[in-house]
C-alpha positions in Angstrom: -30.6 -85.5 -47.2 -32.0 -88.7 -45.7 -29.0 -90.6 -47.0 -26.7 -88.3 -45.2 -28.5 -88.8 -41.9 -28.4 -92.5 -42.6 -24.7 -92.5 -43.1 -24.1 -90.4 -40.0 -26.3 -92.7 -38.0 -24.3 -95.7 -39.2 -21.0 -94.0 -38.4 -22.3 -93.0 -34.9 -23.3 -96.6 -34.4 -19.9 -97.9 -35.4 -18.2 -95.4 -33.2 -20.4 -96.3 -30.3 -19.7 -100.0 -30.9 -16.0 -99.4 -31.1 -15.9 -98.0 -27.5 -15.3 -100.6 -24.8 -14.7 -100.8 -21.1 -12.1 -102.7 -19.0 -12.2 -103.4 -15.3 -9.5 -104.9 -13.1 -9.2 -105.5 -9.4 -5.8 -105.7 -7.8 -5.0 -107.4 -4.5 -1.9 -108.5 -2.7 -0.8 -112.1 -1.8 -2.9 -111.8 1.3 -6.0 -111.1 -0.8 -6.1 -107.5 0.6 -7.1 -104.8 -1.9 -4.2 -102.7 -3.1 -5.0 -98.9 -3.2 -3.2 -96.4 -5.4 -1.5 -99.0 -7.6 -0.6 -97.6 -11.0 -2.4 -99.5 -13.8 -1.3 -98.8 -17.3 -3.3 -99.9 -20.4 -0.8 -100.7 -23.1 -1.1 -101.5 -26.8 0.2 -105.0 -27.4 1.6 -103.9 -30.8 4.2 -101.4 -29.5 3.7 -101.3 -25.7 2.7 -97.6 -25.9 0.5 -96.3 -23.1 -3.2 -95.8 -24.0 -4.5 -94.7 -20.6 -3.5 -94.8 -16.9 -5.5 -95.3 -13.8 -5.0 -95.6 -10.0 -6.8 -98.3 -8.0 -9.4 -97.2 -5.5 -9.8 -98.5 -1.9 -11.4 -101.7 -3.2 -8.4 -102.3 -5.6 -10.6 -101.5 -8.6 -9.3 -99.7 -11.7 -11.6 -98.9 -14.7 -10.9 -97.8 -18.3 -13.9 -96.4 -20.3 -14.3 -95.4 -23.9 -11.5 -97.7 -25.1 -11.3 -98.4 -28.8 -11.6 -102.0 -29.9 -8.2 -103.7 -30.1 -5.6 -105.8 -28.3 -4.2 -104.6 -25.0 -2.5 -105.6 -21.9 -2.2 -104.2 -18.4 1.0 -103.3 -16.5 0.5 -102.8 -12.7 3.2 -101.2 -10.5 3.2 -100.3 -6.9 5.9 -99.8 -4.3 7.3 -103.0 -2.7 5.5 -105.3 -5.2 6.8 -106.9 -8.4 5.6 -105.3 -11.7 2.7 -107.4 -13.1 1.9 -107.9 -16.8 -1.5 -109.3 -17.7 -2.3 -111.6 -20.5 -3.8 -110.2 -23.8 -7.1 -108.4 -23.6 -9.2 -108.1 -26.8 -12.0 -105.6 -27.0 -14.4 -106.2 -29.9 -18.0 -105.5 -31.0 -19.0 -108.9 -29.6 -17.1 -108.3 -26.4 -17.2 -104.6 -25.5 -16.8 -105.0 -21.8 -14.2 -107.1 -20.1 -13.6 -107.8 -16.4 -10.0 -109.0 -15.9 -9.7 -112.0 -13.5 -8.5 -110.8 -10.1 -4.9 -109.7 -10.2 -2.7 -110.9 -7.4 0.5 -108.9 -6.8 3.5 -110.6 -5.3 6.1 -108.9 -3.1 9.2 -107.6 -4.8 11.7 -110.2 -6.0 9.5 -113.2 -5.2 10.4 -116.4 -7.0 7.3 -117.9 -8.8 7.7 -121.4 -10.3 11.2 -120.9 -11.4 10.5 -117.5 -12.9 11.9 -114.6 -11.0 9.9 -111.3 -11.4 12.1 -108.3 -10.4 10.7 -104.8 -10.1 13.4 -102.2 -10.5 12.4 -99.0 -8.9 13.4 -95.8 -10.7 16.2 -93.7 -9.1 13.6 -90.9 -8.3 10.0 -91.5 -7.4 7.4 -88.8 -6.6 4.8 -90.2 -4.1 1.9 -88.3 -2.7 3.7 -87.0 0.4 7.4 -87.3 -0.5 10.1 -87.8 -3.1 12.0 -91.1 -2.8 15.6 -91.5 -4.0 16.1 -95.3 -4.5 19.8 -95.4 -3.9 20.2 -99.2 -4.2 18.8 -99.1 -7.8 21.0 -96.2 -8.9 24.0 -97.1 -11.1 25.5 -93.6 -10.7 25.3 -93.8 -6.9 27.5 -97.0 -6.7 30.7 -96.4 -4.8 29.5 -93.0 -3.5 28.9 -91.8 0.1 25.6 -90.6 1.5 26.8 -87.0 1.1 27.5 -87.6 -2.6 24.0 -89.1 -3.1 22.4 -86.2 -1.3 24.1 -83.7 -3.5 22.5 -85.4 -6.5 19.0 -85.6 -4.9 16.2 -83.3 -6.2 16.2 -79.9 -4.5 19.1 -80.7 -2.2 22.2 -78.5 -2.1 25.5 -78.6 -0.2 27.6 -75.5 0.3 31.3 -75.0 0.7 31.0 -75.7 4.5 29.0 -78.9 3.9 25.8 -77.3 5.1 22.7 -79.0 3.6 19.7 -77.1 2.3 16.5 -78.2 0.7 14.8 -76.3 -2.1 17.0 -73.3 -1.3 16.2 -73.3 2.4 18.2 -74.3 5.4 16.7 -76.0 8.4 16.8 -79.6 7.1 16.4 -82.5 9.6 18.5 -85.5 8.7 17.1 -88.8 9.9 18.6 -92.3 9.8 15.8 -95.0 9.7 13.2 -92.5 10.9 15.4 -91.2 13.8 16.8 -87.7 13.8 20.5 -87.8 14.2 21.9 -85.7 17.0 25.0 -84.6 15.1 25.4 -81.2 13.4 28.0 -79.2 11.6 31.3 -80.9 10.8 30.4 -84.0 12.8 27.3 -84.6 10.6 29.2 -83.9 7.4 32.0 -86.4 8.3 29.4 -89.0 9.2 27.5 -88.6 5.9 30.9 -88.7 4.0 31.8 -91.9 5.8 28.4 -93.7 5.2 28.7 -95.8 1.9 25.8 -95.8 -0.5 26.0 -99.6 -0.5 24.5 -99.5 3.0 21.5 -97.3 1.9 18.2 -98.6 0.5 16.6 -95.3 -0.2 16.3 -91.6 0.9 12.9 -90.0 1.6 12.6 -86.3 1.1 9.5 -84.9 3.0 8.8 -81.2 2.5 5.6 -80.9 4.6 5.5 -83.5 7.4 2.4 -84.2 9.5 2.1 -83.6 13.3 3.2 -87.2 13.9 6.8 -86.1 13.1 8.9 -84.0 15.4 8.2 -80.3 14.7 11.8 -79.6 13.6 12.7 -78.9 10.0 11.4 -75.8 8.4 12.4 -76.9 4.9 11.6 -80.5 5.5 13.0 -83.9 6.4 15.6 -86.1 4.7 15.3 -89.6 6.0 18.1 -92.0 5.0 16.7 -95.6 5.1 19.3 -98.3 5.6 19.2 -101.7 3.9 17.3 -104.5 5.6 16.6 -107.8 3.9 13.0 -109.0 4.1 13.3 -112.6 2.9 12.8 -115.7 4.9 15.8 -117.9 5.6 19.4 -116.7 5.5 20.2 -113.9 3.0 22.8 -111.2 2.4 25.0 -109.2 0.2 28.8 -108.7 -0.3 29.9 -105.4 -1.8 33.3 -103.9 -2.8 34.2 -100.9 -4.8 37.0 -98.5 -5.8 36.8 -94.9 -6.9 39.3 -92.5 -8.3 38.9 -88.7 -8.4 41.9 -86.5 -7.6 42.4 -88.9 -4.7 41.3 -92.6 -4.2 38.1 -93.9 -2.5 37.4 -97.5 -1.5 34.6 -99.3 0.3 33.6 -102.8 1.2 30.7 -104.1 3.2 28.2 -106.9 3.9 24.6 -107.2 5.0 23.0 -110.3 6.5 19.5 -111.4 7.5 18.1 -114.5 9.1 14.4 -114.8 9.4 11.9 -117.5 10.5 8.4 -117.3 11.9 9.7 -116.5 15.4 12.8 -114.3 15.0 14.5 -112.0 12.6 18.2 -111.3 13.0 19.7 -108.6 10.8 22.8 -106.5 10.5 25.5 -105.0 8.3 29.1 -103.8 8.4 30.7 -101.3 6.0 34.3 -100.0 5.8 35.2 -96.9 3.8 38.4 -95.1 3.1 37.9 -91.8 1.2 40.4 -89.0 0.6 38.5 -85.8 0.1 39.5 -82.5 -1.5 38.4 -78.9 -0.7 40.4 -76.4 -2.7 38.9 -73.0 -1.8 39.9 -69.7 -3.4 38.9 -66.5 -1.6 39.0 -62.8 -2.5 38.4 -60.6 0.5 37.8 -56.9 0.3 37.4 -54.5 3.3 35.8 -51.1 3.3 35.6 -48.1 5.7 32.7 -45.7 5.0 32.4 -47.0 1.5 36.2 -46.6 0.7 38.4 -49.7 0.0 40.7 -50.2 3.0 42.6 -53.4 2.1 42.0 -57.1 1.4 43.4 -60.6 1.2 43.7 -63.2 -1.6 43.7 -66.7 -0.3 44.5 -70.1 -1.8 43.3 -72.8 0.6 44.0 -76.4 -0.2 42.7 -79.2 2.1 43.3 -82.9 1.7 41.3 -85.0 4.2 41.6 -88.8 4.5 38.7 -90.4 6.3 38.5 -94.0 7.6 35.1 -95.2 8.7 33.7 -98.4 10.2 29.9 -98.5 10.3 28.0 -101.4 11.9 24.4 -102.3 12.7 22.9 -105.3 14.5 19.3 -105.9 15.4 16.8 -108.6 16.2 13.0 -108.9 16.1 11.1 -111.4 18.2 7.5 -112.5 17.3 6.0 -113.9 20.5 2.6 -113.9 18.8 1.1 -112.9 15.5 0.1 -109.6 17.0 3.2 -108.6 19.0 6.8 -107.7 17.9 9.6 -106.9 20.3 13.0 -105.8 18.9 16.3 -104.0 19.4 18.8 -102.3 17.2 22.3 -101.1 17.9 24.1 -98.8 15.5 27.7 -97.9 15.7 29.9 -95.5 13.7 33.7 -95.2 14.3 35.5 -92.6 12.3 39.1 -91.4 12.0 39.4 -88.2 10.2 42.7 -86.3 9.4 43.1 -83.1 7.6 46.2 -81.5 6.0 45.5 -77.9 5.0 47.8 -75.4 3.4 46.9 -71.8 3.0 48.8 -69.1 1.0 47.6 -65.5 1.5 48.5 -62.2 -0.1 47.8 -59.0 1.9 46.6 -56.0 -0.1 46.8 -52.4 1.1 44.3 -49.6 0.4 46.1 -48.7 -2.8 45.4 -52.2 -4.1 49.1 -53.1 -3.8 50.6 -56.3 -2.4 52.4 -55.6 0.9 53.1 -59.0 2.4 52.3 -62.7 2.4 51.7 -65.4 5.0 51.5 -69.2 4.7 49.6 -71.4 7.1 49.5 -75.1 7.8 46.6 -76.6 9.6 46.4 -80.3 10.7 43.6 -82.3 12.3 43.7 -85.7 13.9 40.1 -86.4 14.8 38.3 -89.5 16.2 34.5 -89.9 16.4 32.9 -92.9 18.1 29.1 -93.0 18.0 26.9 -95.7 19.5 23.0 -95.7 19.6 20.9 -98.5 21.1 17.1 -98.8 20.6 14.5 -101.1 22.0 11.0 -101.2 20.4 7.7 -102.8 20.8 4.6 -103.1 18.6 1.2 -104.7 19.3 -1.7 -105.0 16.9 -5.0 -105.4 18.8 -7.0 -106.5 15.8 -7.2 -106.7 12.0 -8.6 -103.1 11.7 -5.2 -101.5 12.2 -5.5 -100.6 15.9 -2.0 -100.8 17.2 0.4 -99.5 19.9 4.1 -98.9 19.4 6.8 -97.8 21.8 10.5 -96.9 21.4 13.3 -96.0 23.7 16.8 -94.8 22.6 20.1 -94.2 24.4 23.0 -92.8 22.5 26.5 -91.5 23.2 28.6 -89.5 20.7 32.3 -89.1 21.7 34.7 -86.9 19.8 38.4 -86.1 20.2 40.4 -83.7 18.1 44.1 -82.7 18.1 44.9 -79.7 16.0 47.9 -77.7 14.9 47.9 -74.4 13.2 51.2 -72.8 12.2 51.7 -69.5 10.3 54.8 -67.9 8.8 54.8 -64.2 7.8 56.9 -62.8 4.9 57.8 -59.6 3.2 57.6 -59.4 -0.5 61.3 -60.2 -0.9 60.8 -63.4 1.0 62.4 -62.4 4.3 60.6 -62.8 7.6 58.1 -60.1 8.4 57.3 -61.0 12.1 57.7 -64.0 14.4 56.0 -67.3 13.5 52.7 -68.2 15.2 51.8 -71.7 16.2 48.6 -72.8 18.0 47.9 -76.3 19.2 44.5 -77.5 20.3 43.2 -80.5 22.4 39.4 -80.8 22.1 37.1 -83.4 23.7 33.3 -83.6 23.3 30.6 -86.0 24.6 27.0 -85.8 23.7 24.4 -88.1 25.4 20.8 -88.4 24.7 17.9 -90.4 26.1 14.6 -90.5 24.4 11.3 -92.5 24.7 8.0 -92.3 22.8 4.7 -94.1 22.5 2.3 -94.0 19.5 -1.2 -95.3 19.3 -3.4 -95.7 16.2 -7.1 -96.3 16.5 -9.3 -96.7 13.4 -12.8 -95.4 13.9 -14.1 -97.3 10.9 -12.8 -98.3 7.5 -12.4 -94.7 6.4 -11.4 -92.8 9.5 -8.8 -93.1 12.3 -7.0 -91.0 14.9 -3.4 -91.2 16.1 -1.9 -89.9 19.2 1.5 -90.1 20.9 3.9 -88.6 23.5 7.6 -88.2 23.5 10.3 -87.2 26.0 14.0 -86.5 25.4 17.0 -85.5 27.5 20.1 -84.2 25.9 23.4 -83.2 27.5 26.6 -82.0 25.7 30.0 -81.4 27.3 32.7 -79.8 25.2 36.1 -79.0 26.6 38.6 -77.3 24.4 42.2 -76.3 25.4 44.4 -74.2 23.1 48.0 -73.5 23.6 50.3 -70.9 22.0 53.6 -72.7 21.3 55.2 -70.0 19.2 58.1 -69.6 21.6 58.6 -73.4 22.1 56.8 -73.4 25.4 53.1 -74.1 25.6 51.1 -71.2 27.0 47.3 -71.3 27.6 45.5 -69.1 25.1 42.8 -67.6 27.4 40.8 -66.2 24.5 40.2 -69.6 22.9 40.3 -72.2 25.8 36.8 -72.9 27.0 34.5 -75.4 28.6 30.9 -75.4 27.5 28.0 -77.5 29.0 24.6 -77.8 27.4 21.4 -79.4 28.8 18.0 -79.7 27.0 14.8 -81.4 27.9 11.9 -81.6 25.5 8.4 -82.9 26.1 6.0 -83.4 23.2 2.5 -84.8 22.4 0.4 -84.9 19.3 -3.0 -86.0 18.0 -3.9 -86.7 14.4 -7.3 -87.3 12.8 -7.8 -88.5 9.2 -10.8 -89.5 7.2 -11.4 -90.7 3.6 -14.5 -89.9 1.6 -15.5 -91.0 -1.8 -14.0 -88.0 -3.6 -11.7 -86.5 -1.0 -9.6 -87.2 2.1 -8.5 -85.0 4.9 -6.1 -85.0 7.9 -5.8 -82.6 10.9 -3.1 -82.7 13.5 -1.8 -80.7 16.4 1.5 -81.1 18.2 2.7 -79.4 21.4 6.3 -79.2 22.5 7.8 -77.8 25.7 11.5 -77.1 25.5 13.8 -76.3 28.5 17.5 -75.3 27.8 20.3 -74.4 30.1 23.9 -73.7 29.2 27.1 -73.0 31.2 30.3 -71.5 30.0 32.9 -72.5 32.6 35.4 -69.8 31.6 33.9 -66.6 33.0 31.0 -68.5 34.6 28.5 -67.4 32.0 25.1 -69.1 32.2 22.0 -69.0 30.0 18.6 -70.4 30.6 15.5 -70.5 28.3 12.2 -72.4 28.2 9.3 -72.1 25.8 6.1 -74.0 24.8 4.9 -74.0 21.2 1.9 -75.5 19.3 2.4 -76.9 15.8 -0.9 -77.5 13.8 -1.0 -79.2 10.5 -3.8 -79.9 7.9 -3.9 -81.8 4.7 -6.7 -82.0 2.1 -6.9 -84.0 -1.2 -9.7 -83.9 -3.7 -10.0 -86.3 -6.6 -11.3 -84.3 -9.6 -11.2 -87.4 -11.8 -9.8 -90.9 -11.5 -6.4 -89.7 -12.6 -6.5 -86.0 -11.3 -6.1 -84.9 -7.7 -5.7 -81.5 -6.1 -4.2 -81.2 -2.6 -3.8 -78.4 0.0 -1.6 -78.6 3.1 -0.5 -76.2 5.9 1.8 -76.8 8.8 3.9 -74.9 11.4 7.4 -76.0 12.2 10.4 -75.1 14.3 14.2 -75.4 13.9 16.1 -75.4 17.1 19.8 -74.5 16.8 22.2 -77.4 16.4 24.3 -78.1 19.5 27.5 -77.0 17.7 25.8 -73.7 16.7 25.3 -72.8 20.4 28.9 -73.6 21.4 30.8 -70.3 21.9 34.2 -71.8 21.3 36.5 -69.8 19.1 38.0 -72.2 16.5 41.0 -71.2 14.3 40.6 -72.1 10.6 43.6 -70.0 9.6 45.3 -67.1 11.2 42.7 -64.6 9.7 39.6 -66.9 9.8 37.8 -68.2 12.8 34.5 -70.0 13.5 32.3 -69.7 16.5 28.7 -70.4 17.9 26.2 -68.3 19.8 24.5 -69.6 23.0 21.7 -67.1 22.5 20.9 -68.2 19.0 17.1 -68.3 18.7 15.0 -71.1 17.1 13.3 -70.2 13.8 9.6 -70.8 13.4 8.0 -71.4 10.0 4.5 -71.5 8.5 4.4 -73.6 5.3 1.6 -73.8 2.7 1.4 -76.1 -0.3 -1.0 -76.5 -3.2 -0.5 -79.6 -5.4 -2.1 -80.9 -8.6 -1.5 -84.5 -9.9 -2.4 -85.5 -13.4 -1.7 -89.2 -14.0 2.1 -89.4 -13.2 2.7 -85.6 -13.4 2.8 -83.6 -10.2 2.9 -79.8 -9.7 3.3 -78.2 -6.2 3.1 -74.5 -5.4 4.6 -73.7 -2.0 4.9 -70.6 0.2 6.5 -70.3 3.7 7.2 -67.5 6.1 10.0 -68.0 8.6 10.5 -65.8 11.7 14.1 -65.4 13.2 15.6 -67.1 10.2 18.8 -68.9 11.1 21.7 -68.1 8.8 25.5 -68.8 8.8 27.5 -65.9 7.7 31.0 -64.2 7.8 31.8 -61.0 9.6 34.8 -59.0 10.6 36.2 -60.4 13.8 36.4 -57.1 15.7 32.6 -56.6 15.3 31.7 -59.9 16.8 34.5 -59.9 19.5 35.2 -56.2 20.2 37.1 -57.0 23.4 39.6 -59.4 21.8 42.5 -57.6 19.9 42.6 -58.5 16.2 43.9 -57.2 12.9 41.5 -55.5 10.5 41.6 -58.4 8.0 40.5 -61.1 10.5 37.0 -62.6 9.9 34.8 -65.0 11.8 32.1 -67.5 10.6 29.1 -67.1 12.9 25.4 -68.2 13.1 22.9 -65.4 13.3 19.2 -64.7 13.3 17.7 -62.6 10.6 14.3 -61.0 11.1 12.4 -63.2 8.6 12.5 -64.9 5.2 9.8 -65.7 2.7 9.9 -68.5 0.2 7.8 -68.9 -3.0 8.3 -72.1 -5.1 7.0 -74.3 -7.9 8.0 -77.9 -7.9 7.3 -80.2 -10.9 7.8 -83.9 -11.2 7.4 -85.4 -14.6 8.2 -89.0 -15.3 8.2 -89.8 -19.0 8.5 -93.3 -20.6 10.2 -92.6 -23.9 10.1 -96.2 -25.0 10.0 -99.6 -23.4 13.8 -99.5 -22.9 14.2 -95.7 -22.0 12.6 -94.2 -18.9 13.1 -90.5 -18.0 12.2 -88.8 -14.7 12.4 -85.0 -14.6 12.3 -82.8 -11.5 12.3 -79.0 -11.4 12.1 -76.6 -8.6 11.7 -72.9 -9.4 11.7 -70.6 -6.4 12.3 -67.2 -5.0 13.5 -66.5 -1.4 13.4 -63.0 0.2 15.3 -62.1 3.4 14.8 -59.3 5.9 17.3 -58.4 8.6 20.4 -56.6 9.5 24.0 -57.5 10.5 27.4 -55.9 10.5 26.0 -52.5 9.8 24.2 -53.8 6.7 20.4 -53.9 6.2 19.1 -56.9 4.1 15.8 -56.6 2.2 16.4 -58.6 -0.9 15.9 -61.9 -2.7 16.7 -63.7 -5.9 14.9 -66.2 -8.2 16.5 -69.5 -8.7 15.9 -72.9 -10.4 17.1 -76.4 -9.8 16.4 -78.7 -12.7 17.4 -82.4 -12.8 16.7 -85.3 -15.2 17.4 -89.0 -14.6 17.4 -91.4 -17.5 17.6 -95.2 -17.3 18.1 -97.5 -20.2 17.4 -101.2 -20.1 19.1 -103.4 -22.7 19.3 -107.1 -23.4 21.5 -109.7 -21.6 21.4 -107.9 -18.2 22.8 -104.6 -19.4 21.4 -101.3 -18.0 22.7 -97.7 -18.1 21.9 -94.4 -16.5 22.5 -90.8 -17.5 21.8 -87.9 -15.1 22.0 -84.1 -15.6 21.4 -81.2 -13.3 21.4 -77.4 -13.5 21.2 -75.0 -10.6 21.0 -71.3 -11.5 22.1 -70.1 -8.1 20.1 -68.1 -5.6 20.4 -66.1 -2.4 21.1 -67.4 1.1 21.0 -64.5 3.5 23.8 -62.1 2.6 25.3 -64.7 0.1 24.5 -64.9 -3.6 25.4 -68.1 -5.4 26.5 -68.5 -9.0 25.1 -71.1 -11.4 26.5 -74.7 -11.6 25.7 -77.8 -13.6 26.8 -81.4 -13.9 26.4 -84.6 -15.9 26.9 -88.1 -14.6 26.7 -91.5 -16.3 27.0 -95.2 -15.5 26.5 -98.7 -16.8 25.6 -101.9 -15.1 25.8 -105.7 -15.9 24.2 -108.6 -14.0 26.5 -111.6 -13.8 26.7 -115.0 -12.0 23.1 -116.0 -12.8 21.8 -112.6 -11.7 23.3 -113.0 -8.3 26.1 -110.5 -9.0 26.1 -106.9 -10.3 29.0 -105.0 -11.7 28.6 -101.2 -11.9 30.8 -98.5 -13.4 30.0 -94.8 -13.3 31.6 -91.3 -13.6 30.0 -88.5 -11.6 30.2 -84.8 -12.7 32.0 -85.8 -15.9 33.1 -82.2 -16.9 33.9 -81.2 -13.3 31.5 -78.2 -13.4 29.2 -78.9 -10.5 31.3 -76.6 -8.2 29.9 -73.9 -5.8 30.8 -70.3 -6.2 29.4 -67.2 -4.5 29.8 -63.7 -3.2 29.0 -62.4 0.3 28.3 -58.6 0.5 28.2 -56.2 3.5 28.6 -52.4 3.5 32.1 -52.9 4.9 33.1 -56.3 3.6 32.8 -58.3 0.4 34.1 -61.8 -0.1 34.1 -63.9 -3.3 34.8 -67.6 -3.0 35.1 -70.6 -5.4 35.4 -74.2 -4.1 36.8 -77.2 -6.0 35.8 -80.5 -4.5 35.8 -84.2 -5.4 32.6 -84.1 -7.5 34.2 -85.9 -10.5 34.9 -89.5 -9.5 35.1 -92.8 -11.5 33.7 -95.7 -9.5 33.8 -99.5 -10.1 31.8 -101.7 -7.7 30.7 -105.3 -7.4 27.8 -106.7 -5.4 27.0 -110.3 -4.8 23.7 -111.5 -3.4 23.2 -114.8 -1.6 20.3 -116.6 0.1 16.6 -117.3 -0.4 14.0 -115.4 -2.5 11.0 -116.1 -0.3 9.7 -112.8 1.1 7.7 -112.1 4.2 7.0 -108.4 4.9 9.3 -106.9 7.5 8.6 -103.7 9.4 10.4 -100.4 9.4 11.1 -98.8 12.7 10.8 -95.1 13.6 12.5 -94.8 17.0 12.3 -92.1 19.6 15.5 -90.1 19.1 14.9 -88.8 15.6 15.4 -85.0 16.1 18.1 -85.3 18.8 20.4 -87.4 16.7 20.0 -85.0 13.8 21.0 -81.9 15.8 24.1 -83.6 17.3 25.7 -84.5 14.0 
């Protein structure tokens, strides 16, 4: 018995001796501690991960109870090059090792002839957002911003190019931290015209703090444009060609000159893209539950788009503590559309009775110009700073339209006289915004932020429509209109945050006063509204262990209607389909709650939100929306409405997995249920549907500069108001090769290889059911080339958040 205890004692001693400890402190090139850097302990033998830790506020990471053996450390953090340590050997004689201070260098810094390049994954899950690193994505090369968004986690785009996030509408689109003022078709055309080559990354923020504008019930999508951060003269040249059903081309350049006193930057991009939207519709009308007729429609739209996008800016550094700068952004689009529509009219006996063919043509121009001046002053090294921004923007649009319809009997003879409607539409949106933000650290662990913002927006839309069926232009009084919109918004916020040893917290409160006035010149119809709202927010994170964190957040947000949604103009899509807005559309208000758990690199988030006056875009029978305008029974209108409320329940999972040293996988899943309450068109809605959006991104790194990417996505469908969506899925792949001494990159990709990622849905009312299926240019083969020139010496450059964020979003 004594010998057994002796053996056990010896084994326990050996085990105890076999356990060691490793400490490492991480700082940047300015000798400042780097917090939340990911430190991976790897076996030297096969590079497998033994343990993972995050650095604390002092930059320290510790590994305890590590078996004796040979290891190395890999340190990664955003904006810094990946660092690999030298070999670390734990042994009985050396059970505890403190690694010499690790100094991280900024991304792509040249060190003694050896270039260290940190390649960010396509998808990153950070503590407060998901980051889509567009410039590092092989599959995104040659795409537009709209294409990239469709492939982003939780983002969906419907048949009318409306963007939703995690199954919810009310998304705020920002460009470089500035909400764009465009909405509807203008926003869609802008995103389609913006080449991915001009984008650095896209941030998806589902629960923003009080510092952000209160808009966006489902969150914020912030598109960050490229800006070189290196000293000297640097830039890129990019060109690409894509082929789907129709061709797509793009070319562009970025440039940057920086010294210690000034930074000049800019870019220019040209894009020519021919789009496709082939929409099949099956419309069924009912009276008292009995089928009363219907339409079968085949709508084929080909839309060439030419875009010129330019950006020019300059930063001045009059002192080490002060920066003064300006940025000018311009976007000039020419969009044409050739649309043919063939329709079959069905009688109550389900028999074909007649047909009609329509042609719709658009010749649209959009010229957008936004100027910003900005100021930043740092009072001391503690982080106390003052920033100020002012924006002035003008969006001009012109549209000439033609819609011609011919009616036929089943034998091909004429049924009734042809109908032709011409339109001449002009729009101008102007916004002026200014904001001031102040950050005041109270000590090393606490700070408060406060700020104010003011904005003035005016929109003038004049649309003239003429019936030219008889060869003579006659004003169509039911469609010609002139709509003027004015909005003034005053906002202020205060934020307080504090870090403790085991937890951190943040509280914020934002107040916004909104004043609106509209005037419909035809009929002299006026509408005025004003309201004040408070938007509190709170965030709490508790560190259970070094690699485990639980977080709770709550916020209240608002979605004001887009300017186009308030416009009462009656737009003809085809002779039986119209679109219109509603000046009395109410803003929707949302309370959002999130509970998150992070384990090493895994993240789980439970979310719930309740929305009042939920905004929804739907279809209805024309005679119910416009009872005073004569129309046939089969005419419909697309119109924004307010439902009573909606409730959202969701689970989001982010799971990066390193399969091997050459294969990295990032998985994102969003499983949710959304329930709607309301009524419209004689139909009461009290229903919901579970849905899941699952995506995986795989990157493969090979020798001699070869890398590859394989992405897959599955969306099981879901409910959006009265509409229920069918499932859809897609697979995309690409390959990349560095050439010309790593200064050039050649990329080839194919998106949606099997052409399956196509939306399909059914809309149901008591007296109307519509089924639709859209075929779009989701399958495209792209070939692109990028050449980089200039210096590799980096000095950190700032990012600007200017004043006009929300206004620019709502105008697009």
